[in-house]
Backbone as numpy.savetxt, mean C-alpha at the origin, in Angstrom:
# Nx Ny Nz CAx CAy CAz Cx Cy Cz
3.37 -15.23 -13.78 3.35 -13.89 -13.21 4.01 -12.93 -14.17
3.38 -11.80 -14.41 3.98 -10.77 -15.24 4.73 -9.80 -14.35
6.03 -9.70 -14.56 6.85 -8.80 -13.75 7.18 -7.58 -14.57
6.80 -6.43 -14.08 7.02 -5.19 -14.81 7.72 -4.20 -13.91
8.88 -3.72 -14.36 9.59 -2.67 -13.64 9.32 -1.36 -14.35
8.81 -0.38 -13.62 8.42 0.87 -14.24 9.64 1.64 -14.71
9.49 2.31 -15.85 10.58 3.03 -16.49 10.75 4.41 -15.88
11.94 4.71 -15.41 12.20 6.04 -14.85 12.85 6.96 -15.85
13.17 6.48 -17.05 13.92 7.29 -17.99 13.14 8.48 -18.49
11.78 8.38 -18.48 10.98 9.47 -19.00 10.64 10.51 -17.94
11.06 10.28 -16.71 10.74 11.21 -15.64 11.65 12.42 -15.73
11.07 13.58 -16.02 11.86 14.80 -16.16 12.35 15.25 -14.80
13.52 15.89 -14.81 14.05 16.44 -13.57 13.12 17.52 -13.06
12.89 17.55 -11.74 12.04 18.54 -11.12 12.91 19.51 -10.35
12.54 20.80 -10.37 13.29 21.79 -9.64 12.40 22.42 -8.61
12.87 22.49 -7.37 12.10 23.03 -6.26 12.92 24.14 -5.63
12.27 25.26 -5.30 12.96 26.38 -4.68 12.80 26.29 -3.18
13.91 26.05 -2.48 13.89 25.91 -1.04 14.80 26.97 -0.45
14.21 27.94 0.22 15.00 29.00 0.82 15.78 29.80 -0.20
15.21 29.92 -1.44 15.87 30.70 -2.47 16.91 29.94 -3.24
17.13 28.64 -2.89 18.13 27.82 -3.56 17.45 26.77 -4.41
17.78 26.71 -5.67 17.16 25.73 -6.55 17.71 24.34 -6.24
16.80 23.39 -6.00 17.19 22.03 -5.69 16.66 21.13 -6.80
17.50 20.38 -7.45 17.09 19.51 -8.55 16.83 18.11 -8.04
15.62 17.59 -8.36 15.27 16.21 -8.00 15.29 15.37 -9.27
16.46 15.12 -9.80 16.61 14.34 -11.01 16.47 12.86 -10.68
16.24 11.99 -11.70 16.10 10.56 -11.45 17.23 9.97 -10.62
18.49 10.41 -10.85 19.60 9.85 -10.09 19.44 10.15 -8.61
18.90 11.33 -8.27 18.67 11.68 -6.88 17.58 10.80 -6.29
16.53 10.55 -7.04 15.48 9.66 -6.57 16.03 8.25 -6.32
16.91 7.78 -7.19 17.52 6.46 -6.97 18.27 6.44 -5.64
19.00 7.50 -5.35 19.75 7.59 -4.10 18.81 7.57 -2.91
17.71 8.34 -3.00 16.74 8.39 -1.91 16.05 7.04 -1.72
15.82 6.35 -2.82 15.16 5.04 -2.73 16.04 4.05 -1.99
17.31 4.03 -2.32 18.22 3.11 -1.65 18.42 3.50 -0.18
18.36 4.80 0.11 18.44 5.24 1.51 17.21 4.79 2.28
16.04 4.83 1.64 14.82 4.35 2.27 14.96 2.87 2.65
15.48 2.10 1.73 15.65 0.67 1.98 16.58 0.44 3.16
17.68 1.17 3.18 18.70 0.96 4.22 18.25 1.45 5.58
17.58 2.61 5.63 17.30 3.24 6.93 15.88 3.00 7.45
14.94 2.74 6.54 13.55 2.57 6.97 13.07 1.13 6.93
13.56 0.34 6.00 13.09 -1.04 5.86 13.96 -2.02 6.62
15.23 -2.07 6.30 16.12 -3.08 6.89 16.26 -2.90 8.40
16.09 -1.71 8.91 16.23 -1.46 10.35 14.93 -1.67 11.11
13.85 -2.00 10.40 12.54 -2.12 11.05 11.84 -3.43 10.71
12.62 -4.51 10.64 12.09 -5.87 10.50 11.34 -6.12 9.20
11.62 -5.32 8.18 11.15 -5.67 6.84 12.21 -6.60 6.26
12.05 -7.89 6.54 13.13 -8.84 6.27 12.79 -9.87 5.20
11.68 -9.70 4.50 11.40 -10.51 3.33 12.17 -9.89 2.16
13.17 -10.60 1.66 14.05 -10.02 0.65 13.33 -9.70 -0.65
12.23 -10.41 -0.94 11.46 -10.09 -2.14 10.76 -8.75 -1.99
10.26 -8.47 -0.79 9.62 -7.18 -0.52 10.66 -6.06 -0.59
11.79 -6.29 0.04 12.86 -5.28 0.03 13.31 -5.00 -1.40
13.52 -6.06 -2.18 13.99 -5.88 -3.56 12.96 -5.14 -4.41
11.69 -5.47 -4.24 10.64 -4.80 -5.02 10.54 -3.33 -4.66
10.63 -3.01 -3.36 10.55 -1.62 -2.94 11.80 -0.85 -3.35
12.91 -1.56 -3.56 14.13 -0.92 -4.05 14.05 -0.65 -5.55
13.20 -1.39 -6.26 13.09 -1.22 -7.71 12.00 -0.23 -8.11
10.85 -0.30 -7.46 9.70 0.49 -7.91 9.90 1.97 -7.56
9.83 2.86 -8.54 10.07 4.29 -8.31 8.86 4.96 -7.65
8.88 5.07 -6.35 7.75 5.60 -5.59 7.36 7.01 -6.03
8.34 7.79 -6.49 8.06 9.16 -6.89 7.07 9.23 -8.05
7.04 8.21 -8.90 6.13 8.22 -10.04 4.68 8.03 -9.62
4.46 7.65 -8.38 3.10 7.45 -7.87 2.65 8.60 -6.97
3.39 9.70 -6.97 3.07 10.85 -6.14 2.57 12.01 -6.99
1.64 12.81 -6.46 1.27 14.05 -7.16 2.51 14.93 -7.32
2.49 15.76 -8.36 3.68 16.55 -8.69 4.24 17.33 -7.51
3.39 17.89 -6.68 3.86 18.77 -5.61 4.60 18.09 -4.49
4.52 16.76 -4.40 5.17 16.06 -3.28 6.15 15.00 -3.74
6.49 14.99 -5.02 7.43 13.98 -5.50 8.79 14.08 -4.81
9.19 15.30 -4.49 10.51 15.48 -3.89 10.63 14.87 -2.50
9.48 14.57 -1.84 9.52 13.97 -0.50 8.98 12.53 -0.52
9.01 11.91 -1.68 8.41 10.59 -1.85 8.99 9.54 -0.92
10.23 9.72 -0.47 10.90 8.68 0.32 11.07 9.04 1.79
10.39 10.09 2.24 10.47 10.43 3.66 9.74 9.39 4.51
10.19 9.23 5.74 9.56 8.27 6.65 8.40 8.93 7.38
7.44 9.41 6.60 6.26 10.07 7.15 5.11 9.87 6.18
3.90 10.10 6.65 2.75 10.05 5.75 2.83 11.23 4.79
2.53 10.99 3.52 2.66 12.02 2.49 1.28 12.37 1.94
0.90 13.65 1.94 -0.44 14.04 1.48 -0.61 13.80 -0.02
-1.74 13.17 -0.36 -2.05 12.87 -1.75 -3.19 13.72 -2.28
-3.84 14.49 -1.40 -5.00 15.28 -1.79 -6.29 14.62 -1.34
-7.33 15.44 -1.17 -8.63 14.92 -0.76 -8.63 14.30 0.62
-7.69 14.73 1.48 -7.63 14.18 2.82 -6.97 12.82 2.93
-6.40 12.33 1.84 -5.74 11.02 1.84 -4.22 11.17 1.92
-3.58 10.13 2.43 -2.13 10.14 2.61 -1.54 8.82 2.16
-0.33 8.88 1.64 0.42 7.65 1.35 0.98 7.12 2.66
0.89 5.82 2.83 1.37 5.20 4.06 2.89 5.30 4.16
3.40 5.20 5.38 4.84 5.21 5.60 5.46 3.98 4.93
6.61 4.11 4.27 7.24 2.95 3.65 7.45 1.80 4.63
7.85 2.11 5.86 8.07 1.04 6.84 6.78 0.31 7.15
5.67 1.04 7.31 4.39 0.40 7.62 3.97 -0.51 6.47
4.10 -0.02 5.25 3.75 -0.83 4.09 4.66 -2.06 4.00
5.95 -1.86 4.21 6.88 -2.98 4.15 6.57 -4.06 5.17
6.19 -3.64 6.38 5.84 -4.62 7.41 4.56 -5.37 7.06
3.56 -4.67 6.52 2.31 -5.33 6.13 2.57 -6.38 5.05
3.42 -6.06 4.07 3.73 -7.02 3.01 4.56 -8.18 3.54
5.49 -7.91 4.43 6.33 -8.96 5.00 5.50 -9.97 5.78
4.58 -9.46 6.61 3.76 -10.35 7.45 2.68 -11.08 6.67
2.49 -10.73 5.39 1.53 -11.45 4.56 2.10 -12.75 4.02
3.41 -12.97 4.14 4.08 -14.19 3.67 3.68 -14.51 2.23
3.95 -13.56 1.36 3.53 -13.63 -0.03 4.24 -14.74 -0.79
3.55 -15.31 -1.78 4.14 -16.31 -2.67 3.90 -15.88 -4.12
4.65 -16.51 -5.02 4.59 -16.12 -6.43 3.26 -16.42 -7.09
2.46 -17.32 -6.50 1.17 -17.68 -7.11 -0.02 -17.00 -6.44
0.22 -16.17 -5.44 -0.88 -15.56 -4.69 -1.74 -14.64 -5.55
-3.04 -14.68 -5.26 -4.00 -13.69 -5.77 -4.31 -12.78 -4.60
-3.99 -11.50 -4.75 -4.07 -10.56 -3.63 -5.18 -9.55 -3.85
-5.96 -9.32 -2.81 -6.93 -8.23 -2.77 -6.32 -7.11 -1.95
-6.05 -5.98 -2.59 -5.46 -4.83 -1.92 -6.53 -3.78 -1.71
-6.74 -3.39 -0.47 -7.72 -2.36 -0.12 -6.96 -1.08 0.22
-7.32 -0.01 -0.48 -6.61 1.26 -0.33 -5.53 1.38 -1.39
-5.92 1.23 -2.65 -4.94 1.28 -3.74 -4.28 2.64 -3.84
-4.99 3.70 -3.47 -4.48 5.07 -3.56 -3.94 5.32 -4.97
-2.68 5.74 -5.09 -2.11 6.07 -6.39 -1.41 4.89 -7.07
-1.51 3.71 -6.49 -1.04 2.50 -7.15 0.33 1.99 -6.75
1.01 2.67 -5.83 2.38 2.26 -5.49 2.44 0.84 -4.92
1.56 0.54 -3.96 1.62 -0.79 -3.33 1.26 -1.87 -4.33
0.31 -1.58 -5.21 -0.04 -2.54 -6.25 1.16 -2.82 -7.14
1.95 -1.79 -7.44 3.15 -1.98 -8.27 4.17 -2.85 -7.55
4.37 -2.61 -6.27 5.30 -3.44 -5.49 4.82 -4.89 -5.48
3.54 -5.09 -5.20 2.98 -6.44 -5.17 3.11 -7.13 -6.53
2.95 -6.38 -7.61 2.99 -6.98 -8.94 4.32 -7.66 -9.23
5.37 -7.25 -8.54 6.69 -7.84 -8.74 6.90 -9.11 -7.91
5.95 -9.40 -7.02 6.12 -10.51 -6.07 5.10 -11.61 -6.29
3.83 -11.25 -6.54 2.73 -12.21 -6.56 2.20 -12.44 -7.97
1.22 -13.36 -8.06 0.66 -13.68 -9.36 -0.25 -12.61 -9.92
-1.18 -12.10 -9.08 -2.11 -11.09 -9.55 -2.60 -10.26 -8.38
-3.03 -9.03 -8.69 -3.48 -8.09 -7.68 -4.77 -7.43 -8.15
-5.78 -7.43 -7.28 -6.98 -6.62 -7.47 -6.91 -5.50 -6.44
-6.81 -4.26 -6.91 -6.59 -3.12 -6.03 -7.82 -2.23 -6.04
-8.43 -2.04 -4.89 -9.69 -1.30 -4.78 -9.45 0.08 -4.19
-10.04 1.10 -4.81 -9.90 2.47 -4.35 -11.20 3.23 -4.61
-11.59 4.09 -3.65 -12.84 4.84 -3.77 -12.66 6.24 -4.33
-11.43 6.76 -4.35 -11.18 8.13 -4.78 -10.79 8.16 -6.26
-11.64 8.72 -7.13 -11.34 8.70 -8.56 -10.10 9.49 -8.94
-9.78 10.56 -8.19 -8.58 11.35 -8.50 -7.31 10.53 -8.25
-7.30 9.76 -7.16 -6.15 8.91 -6.88 -6.05 7.78 -7.91
-7.19 7.24 -8.28 -7.18 6.16 -9.28 -6.66 6.64 -10.63
-6.92 7.89 -10.96 -6.42 8.43 -12.23 -4.89 8.41 -12.25
-4.27 8.77 -11.12 -2.82 8.70 -11.01 -2.35 7.25 -11.12
-3.06 6.35 -10.44 -2.69 4.93 -10.45 -2.77 4.35 -11.86
-3.80 4.69 -12.60 -3.95 4.13 -13.95 -2.81 4.57 -14.86
-2.38 5.82 -14.71 -1.26 6.31 -15.51 0.04 5.62 -15.10
0.29 5.56 -13.80 1.55 5.00 -13.30 1.65 3.49 -13.55
0.51 2.80 -13.56 0.51 1.34 -13.71 0.27 0.88 -15.14
0.23 1.81 -16.08 0.00 1.44 -17.47 1.04 0.43 -17.93
0.58 -0.67 -18.47 1.49 -1.71 -18.94 1.78 -2.80 -17.93
1.33 -2.62 -16.68 1.51 -3.67 -15.66 0.34 -4.63 -15.79
0.59 -5.80 -16.33 -0.49 -6.68 -16.74 -1.17 -7.48 -15.65
-0.55 -7.60 -14.48 -1.16 -8.45 -13.45 -1.81 -7.64 -12.33
-2.14 -6.37 -12.60 -2.86 -5.55 -11.64 -4.18 -5.09 -12.24
-5.27 -5.32 -11.53 -6.59 -4.81 -11.91 -7.00 -3.75 -10.91
-7.27 -2.53 -11.39 -7.74 -1.45 -10.53 -9.25 -1.41 -10.55
-9.85 -1.32 -9.36 -11.30 -1.31 -9.22 -11.72 -0.07 -8.46
-12.62 0.72 -9.04 -13.15 1.89 -8.35 -14.44 1.52 -7.64
-14.51 1.81 -6.34 -15.70 1.50 -5.57 -15.43 1.62 -4.09
-16.46 1.42 -3.27 -16.27 1.49 -1.82 -15.22 0.47 -1.35
-14.21 0.95 -0.65 -13.14 0.04 -0.23 -13.64 -1.04 0.71
-14.64 -0.71 1.53 -15.13 -1.69 2.50 -15.86 -2.86 1.83
-16.21 -2.70 0.53 -16.91 -3.78 -0.18 -15.96 -4.74 -0.88
-14.70 -4.33 -1.09 -13.77 -5.18 -1.81 -14.19 -5.39 -3.25
-13.94 -6.58 -3.77 -14.32 -6.92 -5.15 -14.67 -8.40 -5.20
-15.90 -8.70 -4.82 -16.33 -10.09 -4.69 -16.32 -10.84 -6.02
-16.42 -10.12 -7.12 -16.51 -10.77 -8.42 -15.28 -11.60 -8.74
-14.14 -11.25 -8.18 -12.90 -11.99 -8.46 -12.47 -12.88 -7.30
-13.28 -12.98 -6.26 -12.95 -13.81 -5.10 -13.03 -15.30 -5.47
-12.36 -16.18 -4.70 -11.65 -15.91 -3.46 -10.19 -15.51 -3.70
-9.62 -14.82 -2.72 -8.24 -14.37 -2.78 -7.40 -15.15 -1.76
-6.13 -15.28 -2.07 -5.21 -15.93 -1.14 -4.80 -15.00 -0.01
-4.75 -13.70 -0.33 -4.27 -12.71 0.63 -5.13 -11.45 0.55
-5.44 -10.89 1.71 -6.09 -9.59 1.82 -5.12 -8.65 2.53
-4.82 -7.52 1.90 -3.95 -6.51 2.51 -4.71 -5.19 2.55
-4.83 -4.62 3.73 -5.44 -3.30 3.89 -4.32 -2.32 4.18
-3.98 -1.49 3.20 -2.83 -0.59 3.35 -3.28 0.71 4.03
-3.61 0.59 5.28 -4.06 1.71 6.09 -4.73 1.18 7.34
-5.03 2.09 8.25 -5.64 1.69 9.52 -7.15 1.84 9.47
-7.85 0.81 9.94 -9.31 0.80 10.02 -9.69 0.28 11.40
-10.94 0.53 11.80 -11.35 0.09 13.13 -11.51 -1.43 13.21
-11.99 -2.03 12.14 -12.12 -3.49 12.09 -12.26 -3.89 10.63
-11.92 -5.14 10.33 -12.03 -5.64 8.97 -13.46 -6.10 8.73
-14.17 -5.50 7.76 -15.56 -5.88 7.53 -15.72 -7.35 7.16
-16.85 -7.92 7.56 -17.13 -9.32 7.20 -17.15 -9.52 5.69
-17.58 -8.49 4.95 -17.64 -8.61 3.49 -16.26 -8.85 2.89
-15.22 -8.28 3.49 -13.87 -8.51 2.99 -13.35 -9.88 3.39
-13.62 -10.27 4.63 -13.17 -11.60 5.09 -13.82 -12.70 4.25
-15.06 -12.50 3.85 -15.76 -13.49 3.05 -15.10 -13.71 1.69
-14.31 -12.76 1.25 -13.66 -12.86 -0.06 -12.29 -13.54 0.01
-11.87 -13.92 1.21 -10.60 -14.61 1.40 -10.85 -16.12 1.49
-10.04 -16.88 0.81 -10.21 -18.34 0.85 -9.86 -18.89 2.23
-10.35 -20.07 2.58 -9.94 -20.70 3.84 -8.43 -20.85 3.91
-7.86 -20.52 5.04 -6.42 -20.52 5.28 -5.72 -19.35 4.59
-6.50 -18.40 4.06 -5.91 -17.21 3.47 -5.36 -16.28 4.53
-4.40 -15.44 4.14 -3.74 -14.52 5.07 -4.31 -13.12 4.95
-4.28 -12.41 6.07 -4.78 -11.03 6.12 -3.80 -10.18 6.90
-3.45 -9.01 6.36 -2.70 -8.01 7.13 -3.41 -6.68 6.97
-3.39 -5.89 8.04 -4.12 -4.61 8.02 -3.61 -3.71 9.12
-3.80 -2.43 8.91 -3.61 -1.48 10.00 -4.88 -1.42 10.82
-4.75 -1.25 12.12 -5.90 -1.17 13.02 -5.82 0.15 13.79
-6.93 0.88 13.79 -7.03 2.13 14.55 -7.92 1.91 15.76
-7.39 2.19 16.94 -8.14 1.94 18.16 -7.73 2.95 19.23
-8.72 3.68 19.73 -8.50 4.63 20.82 -7.38 5.63 20.50
-7.39 6.10 19.27 -6.43 7.11 18.89 -5.05 6.60 18.54
-4.84 5.28 18.63 -3.56 4.67 18.30 -3.70 3.81 17.05
-2.61 3.62 16.33 -2.62 2.72 15.19 -1.57 1.64 15.37
-1.88 0.46 14.90 -0.95 -0.66 14.97 -1.16 -1.52 13.73
-0.21 -2.41 13.47 -0.32 -3.34 12.36 -0.65 -4.71 12.91
-1.49 -5.45 12.16 -1.96 -6.75 12.65 -2.02 -7.74 11.49
-1.98 -9.02 11.84 -2.07 -10.07 10.83 -2.89 -11.23 11.37
-3.37 -12.06 10.44 -4.16 -13.22 10.86 -4.44 -14.14 9.69
-5.10 -15.24 9.97 -5.50 -16.19 8.94 -6.99 -16.49 9.08
-7.62 -16.72 7.95 -9.01 -17.15 7.96 -9.05 -18.67 8.06
-9.82 -19.19 8.99 -9.95 -20.63 9.14 -11.42 -21.00 9.10
-11.70 -22.31 9.06 -13.10 -22.75 9.09 -13.78 -22.34 10.38
-12.98 -22.16 11.42 -13.56 -21.80 12.71 -13.77 -20.31 12.92
-13.25 -19.48 12.01 -13.44 -18.04 12.17 -12.22 -17.26 11.73
-12.13 -16.04 12.21 -11.05 -15.15 11.82 -10.72 -14.20 12.95
-9.43 -13.94 13.13 -9.00 -12.96 14.13 -7.67 -12.37 13.70
-7.48 -11.10 14.05 -6.21 -10.43 13.81 -5.44 -10.31 15.11
-4.13 -10.42 15.02 -3.26 -10.24 16.18 -2.27 -9.12 15.85
-2.25 -8.09 16.68 -1.34 -6.97 16.46 0.10 -7.42 16.63
0.99 -6.93 15.75 2.40 -7.30 15.90 3.31 -6.10 16.10
2.83 -4.87 15.88 3.66 -3.71 16.18 2.78 -2.47 16.24
3.07 -1.57 17.19 2.43 -0.26 17.25 3.26 0.69 16.41
2.64 1.33 15.43 3.38 2.18 14.51 2.42 3.17 13.87
2.96 4.30 13.42 2.13 5.26 12.70 1.65 4.63 11.40
0.36 4.76 11.13 -0.24 4.18 9.94 -1.39 5.09 9.51
-1.47 5.42 8.24 -2.53 6.33 7.78 -3.89 5.66 7.95
-4.89 6.47 8.26 -6.25 5.97 8.47 -7.02 6.03 7.16
-7.69 4.94 6.80 -8.51 4.89 5.59 -9.93 5.33 5.90
-10.55 6.13 5.02 -11.94 6.55 5.24 -12.92 5.43 4.88
-14.11 5.51 5.46 -15.19 4.60 5.08 -15.29 3.35 5.90
-14.50 3.23 6.97 -14.49 2.00 7.76 -14.90 2.22 9.21
-15.40 3.38 9.55 -15.76 3.65 10.95 -16.87 2.70 11.40
-16.70 2.12 12.58 -17.71 1.24 13.15 -18.88 2.06 13.67
-20.12 1.73 13.27 -21.26 2.50 13.77 -21.30 2.49 15.29
-21.55 3.66 15.87 -21.63 3.77 17.33 -23.02 3.35 17.82
-23.08 2.63 18.95 -24.38 2.22 19.46 -25.22 3.42 19.87
-26.53 3.31 19.65 -27.42 4.40 20.02 -27.55 4.48 21.53
-27.49 5.70 22.04 -27.64 5.91 23.47 -28.78 6.89 23.74
-29.60 6.56 24.75 -30.69 7.46 25.11 -30.12 8.62 25.94
């Protein structure tokens, strides 16, 4: 496994004018916010896999945000990325990774790569990551932020199709809420492989996990929580006369 910790030394201090007062978001401030995120959003919400916690404490989330929202990179809310897309809440992402029961040799298929943050976190824990994203603007940010991370492959294409060319995967993670996991994605998971995903149903979102077996596949919800909705996964509605 190639473990790469992204360099924060080149990140210039950002200045934001709030109510006429200049506020500096220097790297040291981001470090403080990152540790506060770990303490208040992860450890208090059953993100109890220490490898996940440690990786999220190391990876500089601000480097994966568009310039205009870097100063709020660690808030416990969905963060706008542009084009109608949002970064998932740190707690939601942490729970999805925790319930995936990741190992150092896992090959992970990540759906909803967005700007690459989750792929960077995974790169510190697992063997390899294939991260699929449909938005080229988000992928451009991801390619810059993940430069030099050798065990992550970014794939541009429909998220609901995954990346069958590199299947089978040990783990499938959908970093966002969808109505159901497409059969095409389940087919890319090896037998006994693990799946975690956000599920959107009747206006509510929850996180769910499951395993693929020879007998089939099912997800079981484990917590109701705010989770960003991914585009392109709406279930076709039955025709009505």
